[in-house]
C-alpha positions as CSV (number, residue, x, y, z in Angstrom):
1,M,5.9,26.1,10.7
2,M,2.4,24.8,9.8
3,A,2.7,26.2,6.2
4,T,6.1,24.5,5.8
5,A,4.7,21.2,6.9
6,A,1.7,21.6,4.5
7,L,4.1,22.3,1.6
8,A,6.2,19.3,2.5
9,L,3.1,17.1,2.6
10,A,1.9,18.5,-0.7
11,A,5.3,17.8,-2.3
12,V,5.3,14.2,-1.0
13,W,1.7,13.6,-2.1
14,H,2.6,14.9,-5.6
15,R,5.5,12.5,-5.9
16,V,3.3,9.6,-4.7
17,E,0.6,10.5,-7.3
18,V,3.1,10.8,-10.1
19,A,4.6,7.4,-9.2
20,Y,1.2,5.8,-9.0
21,R,0.0,7.3,-12.3
22,R,3.2,6.1,-14.1
23,M,2.7,2.6,-12.7
24,V,-1.0,2.6,-13.9
25,F,-0.1,3.9,-17.3
26,R,2.8,1.5,-17.8
27,R,0.3,-1.4,-17.0
28,L,-2.2,0.2,-19.4
29,A,0.5,0.4,-22.1
30,R,1.3,-3.3,-21.6
31,E,-2.4,-4.2,-22.0
32,R,-2.5,-2.3,-25.3
33,T,0.4,-4.1,-27.0
34,D,-1.9,-5.2,-29.9
35,Y,-2.9,-1.6,-30.6
36,D,-0.6,0.4,-32.9
37,M,-0.6,3.4,-35.3
38,A,-2.0,1.3,-38.2
39,K,-5.1,0.4,-36.1
40,F,-5.4,4.0,-35.0
41,K,-5.4,5.2,-38.6
42,G,-7.8,2.5,-39.6
43,Y,-10.3,3.7,-37.1
44,F,-10.6,7.0,-39.0
45,E,-10.3,5.6,-42.5
46,A,-14.1,5.4,-43.2
47,E,-14.3,9.2,-42.4
48,G,-11.7,10.0,-44.9
49,I,-9.4,11.6,-42.3
50,P,-5.8,11.7,-43.8
51,D,-3.1,9.5,-42.4
52,E,-1.0,12.6,-41.8
53,I,-3.4,13.9,-39.1
54,C,-3.6,10.5,-37.4
55,E,0.1,10.1,-37.4
56,V,0.8,13.6,-35.8
57,V,-1.8,13.0,-33.1
58,Y,-0.6,9.4,-32.4
59,R,3.1,10.5,-32.2
60,S,2.4,13.7,-30.2
61,L,-0.1,12.8,-27.5
62,P,2.1,10.3,-25.6
63,K,4.4,13.2,-24.8
64,E,1.6,14.4,-22.6
65,S,1.0,11.1,-20.9
66,W,2.5,10.2,-17.5
67,G,6.0,9.6,-18.6
68,V,5.3,6.4,-20.5
69,R,7.2,6.2,-23.7
70,D,5.6,4.7,-26.8
71,F,2.1,4.8,-25.2
72,P,-0.4,3.3,-27.6
73,V,-3.0,6.0,-28.3
74,Q,-6.6,5.0,-28.8
75,P,-9.4,7.1,-30.3
76,E,-11.6,6.7,-27.2
77,D,-8.8,7.9,-24.8
78,D,-9.9,10.6,-22.4
79,L,-7.8,13.7,-23.0
80,E,-7.9,14.9,-19.4
81,E,-7.4,11.6,-17.6
82,I,-4.8,10.0,-19.8
83,Y,-3.0,12.9,-21.5
84,R,-3.6,15.6,-18.8
85,I,-5.0,17.9,-21.5
86,G,-7.3,20.4,-19.7
87,R,-6.1,19.2,-16.3
88,M,-4.0,21.1,-13.8
89,G,-0.3,20.4,-14.6
90,G,-1.1,19.6,-18.2
91,L,-1.7,21.6,-21.4
92,M,-5.0,23.4,-21.9
93,I,-7.0,22.2,-24.9
94,D,-6.2,25.3,-26.9
95,Q,-2.5,24.9,-26.3
96,A,-2.7,21.2,-27.4
97,L,-4.7,22.1,-30.5
98,L,-2.2,24.9,-31.4
99,L,0.8,22.5,-31.1
100,L,-0.8,19.8,-33.2
101,A,-2.1,22.3,-35.8
102,E,1.4,23.8,-36.1
103,E,2.9,20.4,-36.6
104,L,0.5,19.9,-39.5
105,G,1.4,23.3,-40.9
106,L,-1.9,24.8,-39.9
107,S,-2.8,27.8,-37.8
108,L,-5.7,28.1,-35.3
109,P,-8.4,30.4,-36.5
110,P,-10.0,33.1,-34.3
111,D,-11.8,31.8,-31.1
112,D,-15.3,32.1,-32.7
113,E,-14.3,29.8,-35.6
114,V,-12.7,27.3,-33.2
115,A,-15.9,27.3,-31.3
116,E,-17.9,26.7,-34.5
117,I,-15.7,23.8,-35.5
118,S,-15.8,22.3,-32.0
119,G,-19.6,22.6,-32.0
120,Q,-19.7,20.3,-35.1
121,I,-17.9,17.6,-33.2
122,P,-20.2,15.7,-30.8
123,G,-17.2,15.0,-28.5
124,K,-16.8,14.0,-25.0
125,G,-13.1,15.2,-24.6
126,Q,-11.5,12.2,-26.4
127,V,-8.6,11.8,-28.8
128,Q,-11.0,11.2,-31.7
129,D,-12.4,14.7,-31.1
130,I,-9.0,16.3,-31.6
131,V,-8.4,14.2,-34.8
132,R,-11.8,15.3,-36.2
133,F,-11.2,19.0,-35.2
134,L,-7.9,19.0,-37.1
135,H,-9.5,17.3,-40.1
136,V,-12.1,20.1,-40.4
137,L,-9.4,22.7,-39.8
138,K,-7.2,21.3,-42.5
139,Q,-10.1,21.1,-45.0
140,R,-11.0,24.7,-44.3
141,Q,-7.4,26.0,-44.7
142,T,-6.7,23.8,-47.7
143,D,-9.9,24.4,-49.6
144,G,-10.5,27.9,-48.2
145,A,-14.2,27.3,-47.7
146,P,-16.0,26.4,-44.4
147,K,-16.7,22.7,-44.2
148,A,-19.0,20.8,-42.0
149,L,-17.9,17.6,-40.4
150,S,-19.2,14.7,-42.6
C-alpha cells in the first residue's frame, strides 16, 4: 500500500515538473524572439565553423528541450539544464554527439579519440562545446589528419 502511494506521488510530481518546465521554457523562448539561426551561425563565424554544423545543431537540439517547438538555441545554453543532455530522462552526451555526427555524415571515433577532442575544448557543458567538437571531428574526418582546435 505504501509503495503504491509513493509511486502515485512520484507520477504526480513528474507531471507537475514537466508542466512547470514547459511553462518556464515557453517563457524563455518568448524572451529570445530576437535570436535566430543567423545570429547563432554568426557567433561561430570568426572561428571558421561551417554553417552546416551550426544549422544541424540549431535544428536538432530543440527536439531535446521541454516540448517547446522552435526553441531559439544559444551558444551559451547549458546542455543539461535546457536540453536534458546528460540528465536523467534525456540523452547521454555520447548519444547526442552520435546523433548529431550522423546527421552531418560523420561517425564518432573510438572513445580515446573522443576524449582527446573533448580535452581540446575548454567547455562547461554548453551548446558551443558540441558545435566545436563537431567542427574538430569534421576536420579530422575530412582532412584525415588530427587537428587541434584553433
